[in-house]
N, C-alpha and C positions, 0 to 999 in steps of 0.2 A: 093726596096722600090719605091713607085711612086714618079714621079717627081713633087714637089711642088712649085718650083720656077725657074725662067730663069736666068741661070748663065751668067754674063758678063764676058768678057776677062779682066782679072786683070793683071798688071804688076807684075813679080814675083821678090821677093826682093833678087837677087843673093847676094849682098853684105853681108846682114845680115845672109843668110843662111851658106855662106862661112866663115865669120868671127867666127859665133857660132860653126860650126863643128870643125874648126882648134882649137879654144878656148877649146873645150872639150878635143881634143885630147892632146894639151899641159898640161892641167889640170890634167888629169889621167896619162900621162906619168911621169909628174913631181911628183905626188904623189907615185907613183910606184918607181921611181929612189930615191926619199926621203927616202923611206923605207928600199932600199937597200944599199945607200952609205951615208945617212944622210940628214937631213933637213937643215943643214948648208953649204951643199956642193954648189959649183958654178953652177953646171948644174940645180940644183933644184931651186936655186935663180933665174937664167935666165929664166927658163920656167915659173916661177910664174910671172916675170915680163912681158913676152910675154902674158900670160894669161890676165894679167890686161889690157895690152893695147888693146888686142882684145876685152874684154870686154867693154871697153870704146867705141871702134869703133862700136860694136855691139848696144849698148844702142843709141849711136848717131844716128846710121842708123834707127833703129827702132822707133825713136822719130820723124825723118824727112821724112820717106818713107809713102806716102798715104795707101798703104795696106802692113802693115810690115808682116813678118814672125811670129813674136810672138807680140801680143798686150800688152804692158807692163802695160796698165792700168788695166789689171786683177789683177795685185799683189796689187792694192790699197784695194781689198778687202782682209781686215785681216785674216779672216776665210780661205778664198781658200789658202793664202800663208802659213798658219799654217797647213792645211791639207797637203799640199804639203811636208812641214817639216816633218810632222808626218810619211808620206809615206818613206822618206829618213831614219828616225830614226829607224823604225820598219825593214826595209829591211836590214840596217847596222847591228842590234841587230842579225837578223836570220843567217848572215854570221859569225858574232863573235860566235855564238852558234856552227855552222857548223864546223868551223876551230879548235876551242879550245877543244869542247867536245871529238871529235875522238882521239885528241893527248892526252887527259887526260886518256881515256880509255885503248889505245893500249900501250903507254908509261908508264903512271903511274900505271895502274891497270894490266897491261900485258894481256889485254884481246884481243883476235883474231879478225882480221879484219871483219870476218864474223859475229861474236857475236856484235861487235861494230855497224855493220850496223843496226842488228835487235833492238838494244836498241835506236839508233838515230831514228828509225821509230816511235817511241812513239810521237816525235814532229809533223811531218807532218800528221799522221794518225788522231790524234785529231783534226788537223786544217781541214783535209778534211770532216771529220763528222760535225764539228761545222759551217763551213763557209755557207753551204746553209741554215741553221736555222738562221744565224745572220740577213739576209734579212727580214725573218718573224718577227724576235725579234724587229728589227728597226721599223717595220710598227706598232708594238704595244706600243712601249716605247718611240719612236723618235730616230732618227739618232744620235743626239748629246751624249743623254745618253747612248747608246750602245758603241758609239766610246770612251767616256771616261772610261766606264767599262772595255774595251779592253785593253786601256793604264794602267790602275791600275792592271790589272790581269798580263801583262807583267812586271810591276815593282816587283809584288810579286814572279814571276818566277826568274828574275834577282837576287833578294835578296836571294832567296832559292839557286841559283846557286852558290853565293858568301859564301855559307856554306859548300860547298861541299869539303871533304877533303879525305885522304887515307882510313878512316873507313867509310865513307858513303856508305850505302847499294845500290845495283844497283836499288832496287825498288824506293828508295827515289829519286835518281837521275832521274828515269823515271817521277816520280810525278813533279820534277820541270822543266824538259823538256817538260812534258804535259801541265803545266801553260802556257809555252812560245807558244806551239801549240794553246791552247785555245785562248789566248790573240790575237794572230795573226788572228785567224778564226773569232773571234767577231770583231776586229778592220776592216778588209778589207772592208766588204760591206758598212757599214756606211760611212767609210771615202771617198770611191770612189763615193758614191751618193752624198755626200755634195761636194766634188770638182766639179761634173759635174753640179750640181744645182746651183752653185755659178756664173756661166758664162752664157752669152747669147747664144741662139742656134745656132748662127752664128759662135761661137767660140768652139763648142764641140770638132772639129776635133784637132785643135792646144791643147786644154786642155787635150784631151786623150794622145796626145803626150808628153805633159808636165809631166802627171802623169807616162807614162813610163820612161821617163828620171830620174824622181825622184827615181824609183824603181833600175835603172842601176847605179845612183849615190850612192845610200844606199848600193848596192851590193859591189861596188868598194871601198867605204869609211871602210864598215865593214871587207872586206878582208885585207886592209891595216893597218887599225888601231886595228884590232884584234891582229896581231903580234906585232904592236909598244907597245900597252897597256901591253900585256902579257910578252915582254922580258924586258921592264921597271921595271916591278915587280920582275921578276926573278933576273935582275942584281942588282936590289936594296937589295934584300935579299942575293945574293952572295957577293956583295960589289966589284964585278968585272964584266967585260962584257963579254957575251957568245952569240953566234948566232944560236945555236942549242939546243935541248932538253937536260937538265943538268942531265945526268944519274947519275952522283955521287952524285947529291943533289937534289933528287925529291921533297923534302919539299920547295925547292926555286920555283919550277914549280907551287906547290898548291899555294904559295903566290901569284906568278903572275896572276893566273887565278882568284883568289878570288878578288884581286885588280882591275883586268879587269872589273869583273861584279858589283863590288862597283861603279866603275866610270860610267859604263853604266846607272846603277840603277840611280845615282844621276843626270845624264844628263836627264833621262826620267822624273824624280821627278820634276825637274826646269821647263822642257817643260809643264807638266801637270799644274802645278801652274800658268805659264804665259798663257797657253791656257784657263784656266778657268778665270782667270783676264781679259784677251782679251775679252772674251766672255761676261763677266760682264759689262765692259767699252763701248762695242759696241753695247749692246743690245737695 
């Protein structure tokens, strides 16, 4: 790209970058440990306390530093913040699906890993086909309209997955997975455009980084809470605690899987209503 402006030497926000990096580490490690040994355990609580302290240091540093690593004023834009939250939710859902559905196919339906992989391909294949078309669709209908349509389709897919049981045909499962892929493909392009258009040109680099961070947070949260929600449902159905697939009670797994997708669908529905409300209020 041609040089458009002279850059001046700016002081690097080392304290902000270090505190933020360590904070992300303590947060993710704490969540992973919480999943393994319990969210009421002392290591989890201590790591969350450290995370809060580092977050406080980070916010204070960014407010006082002349050239902060992250300009916190960006988050005053409600739509910008909601789009980042949407990114976290969508990527979390992707990992919930990618973790639970193969387990359902292999352990509950006794389908081979090779065939399971082919079935799970119905999710990304549709996303790959739709994603390039979503940008064109956004140009004609508007980013906001396509973005909302993507979230609605994702909710439909989750509700569909919440109905899956032992008797559900594989073709029906592929349809619901296809809805998740379709919603993902439609959502991504307008969401990314809305995020990047919500900030000044000078903040595009930082914003791109925040978008990438949101994706990674979503992946981590989805990985952790897919297991948490699944086994919460399984243990509730059994009446006692297990930590592995309940081979002796496959129906309990179905209950856990259905409750997981009901919970995620409710979260997406609440977010959708909040998103629309915020749009109306700030229009």
